[in-house]
C-alpha positions in Angstrom: -84.0 -74.7 78.8 -81.2 -73.8 81.2 -78.8 -76.6 80.0 -76.2 -74.1 79.4 -75.8 -73.4 83.1 -74.7 -76.9 83.7 -72.7 -78.0 80.8 -69.5 -75.6 80.9 -67.6 -73.1 82.8 -69.3 -70.2 81.5 -72.6 -71.5 83.2 -71.1 -71.8 86.3 -69.5 -68.5 86.2 -72.9 -66.7 85.3 -74.5 -68.5 88.3 -71.5 -67.4 90.7 -72.0 -63.8 89.2 -75.8 -63.8 89.7 -74.8 -64.7 93.5 -71.9 -62.1 93.9 -73.4 -59.1 92.1 -76.0 -58.0 94.5 -73.6 -58.5 97.4 -71.0 -56.5 95.8 -73.4 -53.8 94.9 -74.7 -53.8 98.3 -71.2 -53.8 99.7 -70.0 -50.8 97.8 -73.2 -49.0 98.5 -72.4 -49.1 102.2 -69.0 -48.4 101.5 -69.6 -45.3 99.7 -72.2 -44.2 101.9 -70.1 -44.5 105.2 -67.2 -43.1 103.4 -68.7 -39.9 101.8 -72.5 -39.2 103.0 -72.7 -40.1 106.4 -69.6 -40.8 108.4 -71.2 -41.0 111.9 -72.4 -44.1 113.7 -75.6 -45.7 112.1 -78.9 -44.4 113.0 -80.7 -47.4 112.0 -82.6 -49.3 114.9 -81.4 -52.7 115.5 -84.8 -54.4 114.9 -84.9 -53.0 111.5 -81.4 -54.6 110.6 -82.4 -57.8 112.0 -85.5 -57.7 109.3 -83.2 -56.6 106.4 -80.5 -59.6 107.3 -83.5 -62.1 107.6 -85.0 -61.2 104.2 -81.3 -61.1 102.5 -80.6 -64.7 104.1 -84.1 -65.8 102.8 -83.3 -64.6 99.2 -80.0 -66.4 99.2 -81.4 -69.5 100.6 -84.1 -69.5 98.2 -81.9 -69.0 95.1 -79.3 -71.7 96.5 -81.9 -74.1 97.1 -83.4 -73.4 93.6 -80.3 -73.7 91.5 -79.7 -77.0 93.3 -83.1 -78.5 92.6 -83.0 -77.5 88.9 -79.5 -78.9 88.6 -80.5 -82.3 90.2 -81.7 -83.5 86.5 -78.2 -83.2 85.4 -76.5 -85.2 87.5 -74.7 -88.4 86.0 -76.5 -90.6 88.8 -80.1 -89.3 87.9 -79.5 -89.5 84.2 -78.4 -93.0 84.6 -81.5 -94.0 86.5 -83.8 -92.2 84.0 -82.2 -94.2 81.1 -82.5 -97.6 83.2 -86.3 -96.6 84.1 -86.9 -95.9 80.2 -86.8 -99.5 79.3 -84.7 -98.4 76.5 -82.1 -100.8 74.9 -78.7 -99.9 76.6 -75.8 -100.9 75.1 -73.1 -102.2 77.2 -69.4 -101.1 76.8 -67.1 -102.4 79.4 -63.9 -100.6 80.1 -60.6 -101.9 82.1 -58.0 -99.1 83.3 -54.5 -100.1 83.9 -51.2 -98.1 83.8 -51.4 -96.2 81.3 -54.0 -97.5 79.0 -57.7 -98.3 78.4 -59.0 -101.4 77.2 -62.4 -100.8 75.9 -64.8 -103.1 74.4 -66.0 -101.2 71.6 -65.0 -97.9 70.4 -67.8 -97.3 68.0 -70.9 -95.8 69.3 -74.3 -94.9 67.6 -75.5 -91.3 68.4 -78.9 -90.9 69.9 -78.5 -94.4 71.5 -77.7 -94.7 75.5 -74.5 -96.7 76.2 -73.7 -97.9 79.7 -70.0 -97.6 80.5 -69.1 -100.4 83.2 -65.5 -99.5 83.9 -63.0 -100.8 86.5 -59.3 -100.3 87.4 -57.0 -103.3 87.6 -54.0 -101.5 89.5 -54.3 -98.1 90.9 -56.6 -95.1 90.9 -57.6 -93.9 87.2 -60.2 -91.5 85.8 -62.5 -92.1 82.8 -63.2 -88.7 81.3 -64.8 -88.3 78.0 -64.6 -85.2 75.9 -66.7 -83.7 73.3 -65.1 -83.0 69.9 -65.6 -79.2 70.9 -63.5 -79.8 74.0 -66.3 -79.8 76.7 -65.9 -82.6 79.3 -69.3 -84.5 79.1 -68.7 -86.9 82.1 -66.0 -88.5 84.2 -65.8 -91.4 86.4 -63.4 -92.6 89.1 -61.8 -95.9 88.9 -60.9 -97.4 92.2 -59.1 -100.7 92.1 -60.3 -103.6 94.3 -64.1 -102.8 93.9 -66.5 -105.7 93.7 -68.7 -104.0 91.4 -67.8 -101.8 88.2 -68.3 -98.1 88.3 -71.2 -97.6 85.9 -72.7 -94.6 84.0 -75.1 -94.2 81.1 -74.6 -91.6 78.5 -76.3 -90.7 75.3 -74.1 -89.1 72.5 -75.9 -86.5 70.6 -73.3 -85.6 68.1 -71.0 -87.7 65.7 -67.4 -87.2 66.0 -64.2 -88.2 67.7 -64.4 -88.1 71.5 -61.1 -88.0 73.7 -61.0 -90.3 76.6 -58.5 -89.1 79.5 -57.5 -90.0 82.7 -58.1 -87.5 85.4 -56.8 -89.2 88.6 -52.9 -89.0 88.7 -51.8 -92.6 88.1 -48.0 -92.6 87.9 -45.4 -91.3 85.8 -46.9 -91.7 82.4 -50.3 -90.3 83.6 -50.4 -87.7 80.9 -50.0 -90.3 78.4 -53.1 -92.0 79.5 -55.7 -91.4 76.7 -58.0 -93.1 74.0 -60.8 -92.5 71.7 -64.5 -93.2 71.2 -65.8 -92.6 67.7 -69.7 -91.6 67.7 -71.3 -92.2 64.3 -74.6 -90.7 62.7 -77.9 -92.6 63.4 -78.3 -95.5 61.2 
């Protein structure tokens, strides 16, 4: 229903505008009123202002909490937990990152089937970010060296195509060349 708000920068921009526009309109109204209509001190009783401030604060808190609650379902940890609980057959792909390459156990993935990426770094901080063929980032994982457990995330690819993998954590002089690809094929 509201997936577009959580999948790209334009959704985040729309939410930001949703919060800023009422504030900007109210701010400009007050400035206009105090500049041209009523230049004297405010005649509004302090008790009335306290009610207005309380209502404004309640509205902002309501929407802030509402957007946060709605967005919980899109968090990678929640998506992973739901996939684990669904008792589906989850395909395991092991990833090892080292300066300046990835070792990926399997690069061909079937669309519509959940995949667990189990990734670790062998030398320094690395990122494992997967980009949709249209350029949207689907998810990212931070890979820290020395962890006893691998970083894990479950994702289901919807569309066939070539997905780029890039490191988003600066890992040295050839960081900009650290990339790879995953091939997602249509359902069999």
